[in-house]
Backbone as CSV, one residue per row, in Angstrom:
resi,resn,N_x,N_y,N_z,CA_x,CA_y,CA_z,C_x,C_y,C_z
1,MET,93.644,-63.990,-5.944,93.634,-63.250,-4.356,92.221,-62.918,-4.328
2,ALA,91.827,-63.027,-3.406,90.387,-62.477,-3.110,90.162,-60.779,-2.773
3,GLN,89.417,-60.205,-3.405,89.161,-58.681,-2.943,89.254,-58.010,-1.381
4,THR,89.379,-57.235,-0.989,89.542,-56.808,0.252,88.300,-55.489,0.114
5,ALA,87.477,-55.335,1.433,86.682,-54.266,1.476,87.580,-52.954,0.787
6,GLN,88.515,-52.776,1.471,89.936,-51.407,1.325,89.974,-51.309,-0.313
7,GLU,90.375,-52.499,-1.273,90.419,-52.465,-2.755,89.065,-52.436,-2.848
8,ALA,87.840,-52.476,-2.764,86.843,-52.413,-3.654,86.083,-50.954,-3.232
9,LEU,86.134,-50.165,-1.977,85.945,-48.872,-1.523,87.124,-48.301,-2.698
10,LYS,88.413,-48.422,-3.106,88.948,-47.492,-3.652,88.414,-47.743,-5.206
11,GLN,87.883,-48.624,-5.416,87.725,-49.028,-7.446,86.476,-48.618,-7.071
12,ALA,85.374,-48.240,-6.271,84.215,-48.256,-6.589,83.836,-46.291,-7.035
13,ARG,82.658,-46.355,-7.545,82.220,-45.284,-7.798,80.580,-45.225,-7.547
14,PHE,80.259,-43.866,-6.938,79.225,-43.497,-6.354,78.402,-42.740,-7.338
15,TYR,77.357,-43.941,-7.861,76.667,-43.480,-9.636,75.329,-43.099,-8.762
16,THR,74.338,-42.156,-9.022,73.223,-41.561,-8.665,72.423,-40.996,-10.058
17,ASP,70.891,-41.442,-9.804,70.219,-41.388,-11.102,69.717,-39.804,-10.937
18,GLY,69.823,-39.102,-10.344,68.656,-37.792,-9.756,67.293,-38.123,-9.335
19,ILE,67.178,-39.040,-9.247,65.326,-39.779,-9.146,65.151,-39.875,-7.721
20,GLU,64.260,-39.517,-7.291,63.388,-39.848,-6.215,62.482,-40.999,-6.515
21,TYR,62.861,-41.801,-4.931,62.218,-43.255,-5.008,60.851,-43.041,-3.992
22,THR,60.141,-43.896,-4.079,58.881,-44.245,-3.015,58.779,-45.866,-2.701
23,LEU,58.760,-45.890,-1.387,59.390,-47.267,-0.847,57.852,-47.459,-0.473
24,PHE,56.999,-48.934,-0.666,56.074,-49.354,-0.200,56.231,-50.339,0.476
25,LYS,54.794,-50.693,1.761,55.128,-52.344,2.062,53.383,-52.811,1.728
26,LEU,53.615,-53.982,1.231,52.394,-54.512,1.491,52.348,-55.622,1.755
27,PRO,50.785,-56.310,1.915,50.376,-57.236,2.251,51.537,-58.823,1.181
28,PRO,51.716,-59.536,1.838,52.118,-60.711,1.018,51.125,-61.289,0.228
29,LYS,50.042,-61.168,0.086,49.283,-61.638,-1.467,49.473,-60.379,-1.992
30,ALA,49.841,-59.476,-2.192,50.120,-58.342,-3.401,51.440,-58.801,-4.132
31,ILE,52.332,-59.615,-3.641,53.518,-59.739,-4.597,52.897,-59.521,-5.879
32,THR,51.768,-60.415,-6.825,51.383,-60.490,-8.398,51.406,-58.812,-8.635
33,ALA,50.575,-57.755,-7.948,50.138,-56.725,-8.025,52.067,-55.806,-8.228
34,ALA,52.344,-56.215,-7.126,53.883,-55.039,-7.182,54.571,-55.707,-8.611
35,ALA,54.803,-56.950,-8.627,55.605,-57.611,-9.577,55.249,-57.085,-10.858
36,GLY,53.792,-56.976,-11.016,53.375,-56.233,-12.912,53.746,-55.103,-12.610
37,ILE,54.202,-54.212,-11.178,54.320,-53.053,-11.707,55.765,-52.740,-11.823
38,VAL,56.798,-53.973,-11.361,57.973,-53.735,-11.578,58.655,-53.707,-13.226
39,ALA,57.364,-55.068,-13.757,57.601,-55.098,-14.951,57.175,-54.242,-15.738
40,GLU,56.106,-53.524,-15.469,55.699,-52.421,-16.460,56.645,-51.003,-16.125
41,ILE,57.016,-50.539,-15.151,58.320,-49.753,-15.120,59.057,-50.512,-16.188
42,GLY,59.954,-51.338,-15.898,60.412,-52.402,-16.869,62.158,-51.168,-16.926
43,GLU,62.571,-50.871,-16.113,63.961,-49.917,-16.665,64.259,-49.625,-15.081
44,PRO,65.771,-49.524,-14.476,66.246,-49.192,-13.364,65.962,-48.283,-12.894
45,PHE,65.740,-47.717,-12.322,66.131,-48.753,-10.507,64.747,-49.276,-9.999
46,CYS,64.084,-50.387,-9.933,63.003,-50.480,-9.242,63.898,-52.057,-7.799
47,ALA,63.118,-51.934,-7.168,63.240,-53.152,-6.124,62.061,-54.398,-5.734
48,LEU,62.145,-55.353,-5.402,61.033,-55.824,-5.044,61.920,-56.940,-4.012
49,VAL,61.020,-57.047,-2.426,61.408,-57.834,-1.774,60.340,-58.607,-1.134
50,ILE,60.488,-59.625,-1.201,59.118,-60.620,-0.712,59.740,-61.541,0.463
51,ASP,58.978,-61.601,1.501,59.582,-62.395,2.651,58.121,-62.807,3.186
52,ARG,58.136,-63.641,4.074,56.872,-63.943,4.512,56.016,-62.832,5.121
53,ASP,56.197,-62.094,5.854,55.329,-61.209,6.125,55.127,-59.943,5.362
54,GLU,55.526,-59.384,4.135,55.782,-58.381,3.187,56.415,-58.608,2.627
55,VAL,55.619,-57.343,1.142,55.907,-57.420,0.063,56.722,-55.432,0.356
56,SER,57.765,-55.695,-0.355,58.153,-54.154,-0.103,58.447,-53.850,-1.644
57,LEU,58.073,-52.640,-1.696,58.029,-52.169,-3.534,59.129,-50.662,-3.234
58,VAL,59.944,-51.095,-4.231,60.717,-49.003,-4.345,60.413,-49.055,-5.955
59,ILE,59.978,-48.062,-6.006,59.801,-47.270,-7.672,59.870,-45.899,-7.771
60,PRO,60.329,-45.053,-9.001,60.323,-43.815,-8.851,58.864,-43.008,-8.089
61,ALA,59.360,-42.422,-7.660,58.476,-42.068,-6.965,57.423,-40.889,-7.768
62,ALA,57.898,-40.656,-9.209,57.154,-40.130,-10.200,55.970,-40.695,-10.699
63,ALA,56.386,-42.363,-10.419,55.541,-43.170,-10.753,54.283,-43.297,-9.913
64,ALA,54.811,-43.238,-8.872,53.912,-43.811,-7.417,51.903,-43.190,-8.020
65,ASP,51.765,-42.425,-8.287,50.716,-41.662,-8.344,49.870,-42.823,-9.603
66,ASP,50.668,-43.276,-10.651,50.200,-44.012,-11.378,49.975,-45.220,-11.002
67,PHE,50.296,-45.717,-9.952,50.162,-47.344,-9.873,49.389,-47.431,-8.312
68,ILE,49.603,-46.144,-7.521,49.094,-46.602,-6.126,47.620,-47.233,-5.778
69,LYS,46.887,-46.962,-6.855,45.278,-47.716,-7.145,45.589,-49.185,-6.903
70,ARG,46.563,-49.786,-7.905,47.199,-51.538,-7.862,47.544,-51.555,-6.767
71,LEU,47.740,-51.449,-5.644,48.592,-51.132,-4.158,47.599,-51.957,-3.298
72,PRO,47.422,-52.808,-2.867,46.123,-53.202,-1.768,46.882,-53.322,-0.870
73,GLY,46.289,-52.536,0.195,46.571,-52.338,1.839,48.163,-51.788,1.619
74,HIS,48.392,-50.788,0.958,49.981,-50.441,0.732,49.953,-49.605,2.116
75,ALA,51.172,-49.221,2.431,51.557,-48.237,3.507,52.910,-47.396,2.393
76,ALA,53.023,-46.409,2.454,54.010,-45.761,1.818,54.875,-45.182,2.933
77,ALA,56.579,-44.878,2.923,57.462,-44.569,3.561,57.158,-43.245,3.491
78,PRO,56.893,-42.607,4.841,56.541,-41.060,5.030,58.043,-40.009,3.956
79,LYS,58.999,-40.643,3.690,59.390,-39.601,2.804,60.208,-40.552,1.735
80,ASN,60.389,-39.566,0.317,61.222,-40.314,-0.487,62.792,-40.404,-0.213
81,TYR,63.382,-41.232,-1.033,64.897,-41.852,-0.778,65.291,-41.128,-2.535
82,ARG,66.836,-41.499,-2.283,67.586,-41.095,-3.693,68.497,-42.840,-3.400
83,LEU,68.514,-42.577,-4.625,69.683,-43.832,-5.172,71.335,-43.295,-5.098
84,ILE,71.753,-44.838,-4.420,73.338,-44.436,-4.879,74.039,-45.778,-5.075
85,THR,74.439,-45.845,-6.090,74.630,-47.396,-6.598,76.406,-47.176,-6.325
86,LEU,76.932,-48.137,-5.268,78.045,-48.506,-5.281,78.901,-49.367,-6.204
87,ASP,79.127,-48.523,-7.665,79.817,-49.091,-8.762,80.939,-49.853,-8.775
88,VAL,80.717,-50.831,-8.286,82.296,-51.406,-8.508,81.453,-52.961,-8.863
89,VAL,82.325,-53.977,-9.182,82.187,-55.207,-9.465,82.461,-55.944,-8.264
90,LEU,81.949,-56.476,-6.928,82.035,-57.074,-5.879,82.185,-58.663,-5.726
91,ASP,83.223,-59.153,-5.424,83.491,-60.241,-4.953,82.251,-60.893,-4.392
92,LEU,81.565,-61.969,-4.663,80.856,-62.735,-3.965,81.250,-62.979,-2.050
93,SER,82.426,-63.249,-1.969,83.039,-63.744,-0.652,83.651,-62.323,0.091
94,LEU,82.989,-61.309,-0.342,83.809,-60.234,0.270,83.398,-59.931,1.284
95,THR,84.193,-59.320,1.932,83.627,-59.390,3.872,83.847,-57.862,4.226
96,GLY,82.910,-57.015,5.160,83.401,-55.733,5.635,83.122,-54.522,4.736
97,PHE,82.932,-54.387,3.385,82.406,-53.562,3.019,81.351,-52.395,2.943
98,LEU,80.236,-53.094,3.174,79.071,-52.858,3.665,78.904,-51.808,5.063
99,ALA,80.107,-52.800,6.278,80.388,-52.433,7.306,80.904,-50.875,7.004
100,ALA,81.645,-50.812,6.664,82.579,-49.675,6.401,81.854,-48.671,6.137
101,ILE,80.882,-48.828,4.788,80.266,-47.433,3.956,79.416,-47.311,5.471
102,GLY,78.342,-48.784,6.136,77.140,-48.044,7.015,77.710,-47.248,8.230
103,GLU,79.294,-47.788,8.745,79.649,-47.193,10.060,79.567,-45.828,9.712
104,ALA,80.676,-45.224,8.505,80.569,-43.950,7.969,79.037,-43.179,8.013
105,LEU,78.102,-43.782,7.720,76.656,-43.243,7.034,76.204,-43.117,8.557
106,ALA,76.072,-44.075,9.315,75.368,-43.838,10.836,76.597,-42.539,11.290
107,ALA,77.783,-42.415,11.483,78.398,-41.537,11.994,78.014,-40.522,11.420
108,ALA,77.091,-40.205,10.499,77.192,-38.864,9.793,75.836,-38.568,9.928
109,GLY,75.010,-39.615,10.543,73.826,-39.310,11.051,72.722,-39.851,9.920
110,VAL,73.068,-40.653,8.522,72.472,-41.030,7.289,71.762,-42.459,7.142
111,PRO,70.773,-42.476,8.146,70.296,-43.782,7.769,69.956,-44.448,6.059
112,ILE,70.509,-45.681,6.150,70.527,-46.402,4.914,69.302,-47.627,4.536
113,LEU,69.117,-47.852,3.584,67.794,-48.827,2.881,69.267,-49.848,2.000
114,VAL,69.459,-50.732,2.161,70.496,-51.243,1.347,69.869,-52.000,0.702
115,TYR,70.293,-52.675,-0.468,69.537,-53.481,-2.103,70.967,-54.278,-2.505
116,ALA,71.055,-55.386,-2.739,72.215,-56.399,-3.284,71.903,-56.680,-4.380
117,ALA,72.284,-56.132,-5.503,72.010,-57.398,-6.944,73.323,-58.382,-6.930
118,TYR,73.449,-59.096,-7.687,74.220,-59.665,-8.003,76.092,-59.171,-7.505
119,SER,76.272,-58.042,-8.634,77.407,-58.026,-8.431,78.099,-56.497,-7.664
120,ARG,76.510,-55.689,-7.625,76.892,-54.271,-6.983,75.835,-54.025,-5.939
121,ASP,76.426,-53.385,-4.865,74.935,-52.799,-4.112,74.845,-51.490,-4.269
122,HIS,73.275,-51.187,-4.004,72.775,-49.888,-4.039,72.387,-49.101,-2.439
123,LEU,72.439,-48.149,-2.330,72.090,-47.770,-1.145,70.997,-46.745,-1.705
124,LEU,69.708,-46.321,-0.425,68.712,-45.741,-0.828,68.761,-44.982,0.425
125,VAL,68.997,-43.705,0.282,68.891,-42.492,1.795,67.471,-41.460,1.582
126,PRO,67.646,-41.094,2.354,66.584,-39.965,2.578,67.112,-39.006,1.407
127,ALA,66.102,-38.397,0.834,66.380,-37.539,-0.734,66.670,-35.940,0.601
128,THR,66.618,-35.879,1.735,66.899,-34.863,2.229,68.494,-34.669,2.869
129,GLN,69.068,-36.061,2.982,70.030,-36.597,3.137,71.025,-36.619,2.215
130,PHE,70.849,-36.803,0.677,71.381,-37.205,0.221,72.902,-36.825,-0.038
131,ASP,72.603,-35.204,-0.212,74.227,-34.707,-0.570,75.295,-34.897,0.792
132,LEU,74.561,-34.871,2.113,75.534,-35.288,3.131,76.223,-36.989,3.136
133,ALA,75.376,-38.112,2.789,75.774,-39.353,2.225,76.570,-39.878,1.138
134,LEU,76.245,-38.773,-0.134,77.533,-38.793,-1.347,78.801,-38.208,-0.810
135,LYS,78.848,-36.979,0.074,80.229,-36.684,0.960,80.652,-37.257,1.541
136,THR,79.693,-38.010,2.220,80.283,-39.044,3.673,81.275,-40.249,3.088
137,LEU,80.579,-40.573,2.067,81.187,-41.428,0.652,82.530,-41.040,0.308
138,GLU,82.117,-39.751,-0.029,83.338,-39.481,-1.060,84.596,-39.277,0.358
139,ALA,84.491,-38.476,1.320,85.359,-38.623,2.434,86.188,-39.718,2.945
140,LEU,84.895,-40.781,2.844,85.596,-42.059,3.207,86.864,-42.943,2.553
141,GLN,86.186,-42.945,0.796,87.155,-43.286,-0.224,88.281,-42.520,-0.192
142,SER,88.633,-40.822,0.165,89.831,-40.337,-0.264,90.327,-40.500,0.990
143,GLY,89.721,-41.083,2.275,90.778,-40.860,3.611,91.655,-42.917,3.406
144,LEU,91.183,-43.387,2.677,92.124,-44.573,2.370,93.159,-44.444,1.768
């Protein structure tokens, strides 16, 4: 039987690493520089997303100064983010899981950046709203 969104929410643990992250926007030609930085950091959590218009790079804020000179044409997000990993293995056919989470966080006024790995999803929330985001997710879960 396929996993339901409600089952996944009940099983989820909300993991955080206590680290602040910086989000960068780069031109498409900066892919090699961004990939090199991810390889050098070499530990979770980092994210690299490439599309036809831009390269997006998420790295620990503490490492940003070490790498900023290698990010040609970058723009940095004006605030730092904190990570919340939705620590539950998700079935690839699951529907509605992020919808419920997004709806609850939207109602609390918390913007999210969503990153999906193969088995679990990750949220980046503004560092200033991290506590509210975590409390909102815990309340969502306890209301099931």
